[in-house]
N, C-alpha and C positions, 0 to 999 in steps of 0.2 A: 534777332528778332524770334524768327521763328526757331531758334535753339533756344536762347533765352528763355523764351513758353513755356517749351517740351522742360526746363531744369527746374523750371518754377511748377508745375504741375508731376515732376519727379518730385520735387523738394514736397509739395504737400502729400503729394500720394505716401510719400515717405514717413512723412511725420505723426500722419489715417493712422497709417498700420503699424509705426511705431507706440502713436497711443493706446490703441488695436490691442497690444500687448502691453503698456501701462496696466491698462483694465483689466486684462487677464490676470494677470498677476497680482492687482491690489486682489480680485474676487477669488482667486485661491489663496491668497493670502488669507483672506475673511474665511473662507471652508476650513483651511488647516486651522488656523487659531479656534474657530470653534468644535473642532476636532479632534484636536491636540489638548484643550482643557477640559473632555469630558473622562478623562483615565483619573484625573486628578478630583471629577466629584463621584465618577459613578463607581460604584467597588467591585472591584475583580470576584464575581459570580466562583471561579473555580478557586475559593481557597477554603473551603467544607467542603469537604466529602459525607458526614453525617448518616454516610449508611450503615443500619447495626449492621450487616454485613461482616462488616468490614471491622467494628468496636471490637477492640484488645481488652477481655475485659482486663486480663489479669494487672495489666497496668494502667488500669481505670479505678476513680476513687469516685464513689457518686454513692446519693444514701440507696440506704439505713447507712450504710460505711461496714457494713460484714468486711471481714477481714483482715480489718484496723485491729492491734493487739499485739502483743511481746512473744504469741506462742509458736508453735514449730510451721505451722499452716498462716500463719497471716500474711497479708501482702504486701501490707503497709504499717511500716513502725514508724512511731515518732517520739520526741523529745521535748526535751525543755519547756514550757509553758503553757503547750497546745490541748488545748481540750474537745475530748471526742465531743457532740454532742447529735442530736437527731436529729438534725436538720443545718449543719455546718462544722468544719473542723476549725477551731478558733484557735491560728499560730499564737496569736500575745492578743492579752487583755487590752484595754485603754488604762496602762499602768505602767511607768516610768521602768527604765532597765530591764525589758522583757526580752527574751529570744525562746523562737520556740520552731519544731520543722517535722512536718514527714515526708517519709522515703519511700517510694518503690521496692520492696526486698527482692523484684524479679527482674533482674538483667532484662533490657529491646534488644534483638535483635536483630531487629525491622530497619530499612537498608532506607527505606522513604519512609515516613507520618506524617501524624497531623494530630498535635496536643492543643484541643479548643480546653481552656480553663474559665467557671467561672467561679467570679472573687467577687467580695465588698470590703472596700476600708470604708470605718465608721468611727468620728470617735465626736467627743465635748470641744476637742480643741478647733480655737477661729480659725483665720487663714494666719500661713506660716505658723500655726504654731502649734505643728504635728509632726507625727514621726517613727519609724525611718523611711519603711515599705516595705514592702515584698519580694520574692526571686522567685523562681522557676526554675529550676532547674536539670537539666540531661549533664550527666556528668560521670565520672570511674570513682571519686567517693560520694557515699550517702553517712548519710548519718553522724558527718562531724560536723562539727557546732564548733563559730569561730564571727570573725569581725564585721564578715559579707552578707546585712540581713543576713544572720545569724547564722549564717556556714560557714565553708570551709574556705580561706583566701590561697592565691596559688591553684587552683582545682586545676581538674582534666578538664576538658569539655564546655558549655555552653550553658550558658547563663542568661535571663530574661529578666531585668531591672524593672522595677515599679516601684522607683525611688516617690516620694513625698516632698521631705526637704534636703531644701536648696544648703549647701553646705559651701558654696564656694558665693560670697559674698555681691562678688562683681557678674560673676554668670549671665546673661543674657536670656536666658531661657524661663521656661513657666514652667513649675511643677504645679500638680505630679511631673517628672518624667517617664516615658519609658524607654529602655534601649537593649540595646545587646551587647555582649561579649563570649568570643570563643577565647579558650585560654591552650597551653600544652604544661600548665603548672609551674611556665618562669616566672609569667608575669605579676605583679601583688594590686589589687584594685585600690584605687588613687582616692581615697574618701574625702579629701581635701578639695577636691575637683569632679565630686558625684560621676568618677569614674569617666572622664569625658577623654580620656588620652588612652584608652582602650575601646571603644565606642564601637562597634561598626557602622551604627544610625542611630536614629533613635527617633519620638515626636511629643509632644505633649499632650494626657490627653485628661481632663478633669473625672477622675475617679471618685473624690470621695465623697462621702454623704448621699449620695444617692438613692433617692425613694426605689429603685429598680434595679432589674439585677446587671452588671457589669464582665463584657469577657473578652478572655484575650484568646486566638487563634496562633499558633506557632506549628508550621509550617518548614519540615526540612524534606529535598528532594531531587539528587540528582545535583547534589552538591548547591541548591538552591535555600535559600534559610528569607522567608518571608512571614513577620507580623502583625496581624490585625489587630482590630478593636472595634470593638459595638459595646460603647458606653452612656449612648442620645439614646436607648432605648425606638429604637425603628428596626431593628433586626437586619439590621446592613453594616457589612464588616465594611472598614475604612484601615485606608497600608497604614502603617505606622514604618516599619523598614522592609527593604528589596534588596534582598545584593546576591551576588553568584560565588560562584568559585570558595565556599565553605567546607572544609571536610572534617566530617565528625565519624568514627568509632562507632562499627554495635556491640554491645554489651555490658554496656557505660545503664545507670539508674535515673527514673526521673524522682523529682523531687519539688519542697517547697516549702521556703523558710521566710520571717519577720523575725522585723527588730524594732525594740523598739530604746530612746536613751532617753533624754533630761526629760522630750516630750513624744507622746504617744496618741496612738490608736488601735485600736481591733483591726486584725489584717485576720479575715478571713477567707477560707476555701469552701465553695459549696460544692463545687466539682472539678475533677479533673479526667477525659475524656480521648484517649487517645483513640488513633485510627490509624489501619495501614493503609498508604498508597497502593492501589495496582499498578506496577510502572514497571517497562521491560529496562532491561540493562541489554550494553553492548558483552561478548561473549570477553571481551578485557575485562571490563568490570568486575564483571560475576566470579573473575579465574581471583581477584585478589583478596587478601583476606583478608577482611574488615573488621577482621579486630585488633589487627595490629594496626591501621590507621591512625595517625599523629592529629591531631585538632589542629587546625591549621584553619585559615585565610589565604587565597591566593594573592589577595590584592592587598594585603600588608609586608611590611619586613618584618623578621622574626620579632618577635615579642620582646629578644634580650635589646630591642635599636628601639622601645616605643618608653623606655626608661627614661633617653636623654633628649627626650622632647617628648613634653607635658602637653604641649599644647595639640597634640591631636593632627600634626603634617607630616609624618611620617605617612600617613594614608594615601593609596593613588584611589579616591573612591569612583566606583561604580559611575557607568552610565547609566542613570535606571529612566526610564519613558517620560518623567519628566525633564530632567537635562538634556536625552534628545531630544523631548520639543523645543528648549531653547535653543541650541546649534542650531537647527532648524527654522528658527524664527529669525534665531539671527543671521544666516544666510541670507532665506526671503528678502530679510530685508535689505541687508546690505547688495542684491539683485536690483531692485525697486528702486535703490536710491542710483548705483549706476548710471539703470536704465532713464530715468529722473534728469541725470545731470547730462546725457548723453543726449538728447533730447533736449536742451537746453540750449549744448553747445553747436550741436548740428543747426536748430534754428536760427542763434546770433553768424553762424558762419556764414548761412543764407541772403541774412538779411545786409551780411557785409558787402555779396558779393553783388547784388540786383546792382548797389551803384557805379557797377562796371557798362549795364544796359540799358 
């Protein structure tokens, strides 16, 4: 009996300790849940430099748009339906079958940079009766019209698309939709699928017919591409795209283009401000010839492989903060479930052993 009593005491002690562990795990899980959810709502404060000392005026387009034109001293040149006023640069009017663009004439030799774009998309078209959108470019080619929102297809470099019309009727996305694409010239933009097979990531954003200003920030630093948006007039950046392993050369050009088709919108650029990011690089990185880097993303296969997989399954998507959180969440749930099951099994065995005393 003494032995049985001591085992029952041990059993109670073990169950209490195990229960405490479960409570601790549950508490930790609750705290982790709250902390993990915060990055979804809280804005990355370091996305915007905004320091006037780091503003590169030769790559920036601002009111009253001095240096825009076709002269030898012009820093920006435009094409097509683009109209430059004192308040905005209108790439296309709210008319059908228009294309326009504006391009920096000075190549950018910054390794780390951040572009802030203030823009406005507005028109008389109602829901799903407007198009097509704006593209922000950092490419080898400049001022070359084409079918990709007013600019060249099979480009070399980076494109950020603000697509306002869903060409793919089967798409489950909500438009307007913002996406990013890196190309080495071998990949064509798939209009029928809204570029889904080649995008690095994206997000939906209600940017049309806003009464307030709308902003887009594109940061490229140490191989990491981050795209943030501010479309709610709350002076807060929200993450749209965040991907590492991106390689872009120096010496390319910044630009913006837009296009309309059977449907139309006014596509206005208010400003494009480029900031230099003060980032230290390793001696190995500094020794590279950055002008000869081929645009690429390490998480993607060769662009030639993308043509055979229009679903986009060729991508090995990066582990962003949200995905890491989900993985840890699943792991914690597994631990809690195993602990609870272990406690129940242990208790059942103890109750069965009592029959022998």
